[in-house]
DRENDO-1510 file (C-alpha; in Angstrom, 1 decimal, always signed):
<recs>
REC; n; res; u; v; w
REC; 1; UNK; +0.0; +0.0; +0.0 .
REC; 2; UNK; +1.1; +3.5; -0.8 .
REC; 3; UNK; +1.1; +6.7; +1.3 .
REC; 4; UNK; +0.8; +9.3; -1.5 .
REC; 5; UNK; -0.2; +9.1; -5.2 .
REC; 6; UNK; +0.3; +11.9; -7.7 .
REC; 7; UNK; -2.1; +11.3; -10.5 .
REC; 8; UNK; -1.7; +13.3; -13.7 .
REC; 9; UNK; -3.6; +10.8; -15.8 .
REC; 10; UNK; -7.2; +11.1; -14.5 .
REC; 11; UNK; -10.0; +8.9; -15.7 .
REC; 12; UNK; -7.9; +5.7; -16.5 .
REC; 13; UNK; -6.0; +5.7; -13.2 .
REC; 14; UNK; -8.0; +7.5; -10.6 .
REC; 15; UNK; -10.1; +4.7; -9.0 .
REC; 16; UNK; -7.1; +2.3; -9.3 .
REC; 17; UNK; -5.0; +4.8; -7.5 .
REC; 18; UNK; -7.4; +5.2; -4.6 .
REC; 19; UNK; -7.4; +1.4; -4.3 .
REC; 20; UNK; -3.6; +1.5; -3.8 .
REC; 21; UNK; -3.6; +3.9; -1.0 .
REC; 22; UNK; -3.1; +2.8; +2.6 .
REC; 23; UNK; -5.2; +4.1; +5.4 .
REC; 24; UNK; -5.1; +7.9; +5.7 .
REC; 25; UNK; -3.2; +8.0; +2.4 .
REC; 26; UNK; -3.4; +10.9; +0.0 .
REC; 27; UNK; -4.1; +11.3; -3.7 .
REC; 28; UNK; -3.0; +14.5; -5.4 .
REC; 29; UNK; -5.0; +14.6; -8.6 .
REC; 30; UNK; -3.6; +17.2; -11.0 .
REC; 31; UNK; -4.3; +16.2; -14.5 .
REC; 32; UNK; -6.6; +14.4; -16.9 .
REC; 33; UNK; -4.6; +13.2; -19.9 .
REC; 34; UNK; -6.9; +10.2; -20.2 .
REC; 35; UNK; -10.0; +12.3; -19.6 .
REC; 36; UNK; -11.8; +13.9; -16.6 .
REC; 37; UNK; -12.6; +11.8; -13.6 .
REC; 38; UNK; -16.4; +11.3; -13.5 .
REC; 39; UNK; -18.3; +12.5; -10.4 .
REC; 40; UNK; -18.0; +10.1; -7.5 .
REC; 41; UNK; -19.4; +9.7; -4.0 .
REC; 42; UNK; -16.9; +11.2; -1.6 .
REC; 43; UNK; -18.0; +8.6; +1.0 .
REC; 44; UNK; -15.7; +6.2; -0.8 .
REC; 45; UNK; -12.8; +8.1; +0.7 .
REC; 46; UNK; -13.9; +7.2; +4.2 .
REC; 47; UNK; -14.9; +3.6; +3.2 .
REC; 48; UNK; -11.3; +3.1; +1.8 .
REC; 49; UNK; -9.7; +4.2; +5.1 .
REC; 50; UNK; -10.1; +8.0; +5.6 .
REC; 51; UNK; -8.3; +8.9; +2.4 .
REC; 52; UNK; -7.4; +12.5; +1.5 .
REC; 53; UNK; -7.9; +13.9; -1.9 .
REC; 54; UNK; -6.4; +17.2; -3.3 .
REC; 55; UNK; -7.0; +18.8; -6.7 .
REC; 56; UNK; -4.4; +21.6; -6.8 .
REC; 57; UNK; -3.9; +24.0; -9.8 .
REC; 58; UNK; -0.8; +25.9; -10.6 .
REC; 59; UNK; -2.7; +29.2; -10.9 .
REC; 60; UNK; -3.8; +29.0; -7.2 .
REC; 61; UNK; -0.2; +28.5; -6.1 .
REC; 62; UNK; +1.2; +31.4; -8.1 .
REC; 63; UNK; -1.7; +33.8; -7.8 .
REC; 64; UNK; +0.5; +36.8; -7.1 .
REC; 65; UNK; +3.8; +37.8; -8.6 .
REC; 66; UNK; +5.7; +37.6; -5.3 .
REC; 67; UNK; +4.4; +34.1; -4.8 .
REC; 68; UNK; +5.6; +33.0; -8.3 .
REC; 69; UNK; +9.0; +34.6; -7.6 .
REC; 70; UNK; +9.3; +32.8; -4.3 .
REC; 71; UNK; +8.3; +29.4; -5.6 .
REC; 72; UNK; +10.5; +29.7; -8.8 .
REC; 73; UNK; +13.4; +31.0; -6.6 .
REC; 74; UNK; +13.1; +27.9; -4.5 .
REC; 75; UNK; +13.2; +25.6; -7.5 .
REC; 76; UNK; +16.2; +27.3; -9.1 .
REC; 77; UNK; +18.1; +27.4; -5.8 .
REC; 78; UNK; +17.4; +23.6; -5.4 .
REC; 79; UNK; +18.8; +23.0; -8.9 .
REC; 80; UNK; +21.9; +25.1; -8.1 .
REC; 81; UNK; +22.4; +23.2; -4.8 .
REC; 82; UNK; +22.0; +19.8; -6.6 .
REC; 83; UNK; +18.9; +18.9; -4.7 .
REC; 84; UNK; +17.0; +18.6; -7.9 .
REC; 85; UNK; +18.7; +17.0; -10.9 .
REC; 86; UNK; +17.4; +17.9; -14.3 .
REC; 87; UNK; +17.6; +15.2; -17.0 .
REC; 88; UNK; +17.2; +16.6; -20.5 .
REC; 89; UNK; +16.7; +13.7; -22.8 .
REC; 90; UNK; +16.7; +15.6; -26.1 .
REC; 91; UNK; +17.2; +19.0; -27.6 .
REC; 92; UNK; +15.7; +20.1; -30.9 .
REC; 93; UNK; +15.8; +23.3; -32.9 .
REC; 94; UNK; +12.5; +25.2; -32.8 .
REC; 95; UNK; +11.9; +24.2; -36.4 .
REC; 96; UNK; +11.5; +20.5; -35.2 .
REC; 97; UNK; +8.7; +21.3; -32.8 .
REC; 98; UNK; +6.3; +19.0; -34.7 .
REC; 99; UNK; +8.7; +16.1; -34.3 .
REC; 100; UNK; +9.1; +16.8; -30.5 .
REC; 101; UNK; +5.3; +16.8; -30.1 .
REC; 102; UNK; +5.0; +13.5; -32.0 .
REC; 103; UNK; +7.6; +11.9; -29.8 .
REC; 104; UNK; +5.8; +13.2; -26.6 .
REC; 105; UNK; +2.4; +12.1; -27.8 .
REC; 106; UNK; +3.8; +8.7; -28.9 .
REC; 107; UNK; +5.4; +8.2; -25.5 .
REC; 108; UNK; +8.9; +7.9; -27.1 .
REC; 109; UNK; +10.4; +10.1; -24.4 .
REC; 110; UNK; +10.9; +9.8; -20.6 .
REC; 111; UNK; +12.8; +13.0; -19.9 .
REC; 112; UNK; +12.6; +16.6; -20.7 .
REC; 113; UNK; +12.7; +17.9; -24.3 .
REC; 114; UNK; +14.1; +21.3; -24.9 .
REC; 115; UNK; +13.3; +23.4; -28.0 .
REC; 116; UNK; +16.1; +25.9; -28.9 .
REC; 117; UNK; +15.8; +29.0; -31.0 .
</recs>
């Protein structure tokens, strides 16, 4: 059983994710690449062991310019300190944007793709 699940997929994985959580576990549902999660009865959260569910959005976490600067500053500092390691899998010229999108959509990548001007 798992303590926390970060679900960016949505419809295809949401219920399965809830079933994997241990008692008082938390699901952070932040995407819907497979489609939106249909409405569900929140009593299922208590029936599965007092689960927590969060649906954060980026805009509510960077609502003000100073908040964006603070959060971005943390990320860039962690990169500089080596606490976050960036793995850039491929770099393409901007003219190859279509190719980069095809590779992302075709699940042919697992790291970051950078488009350069």
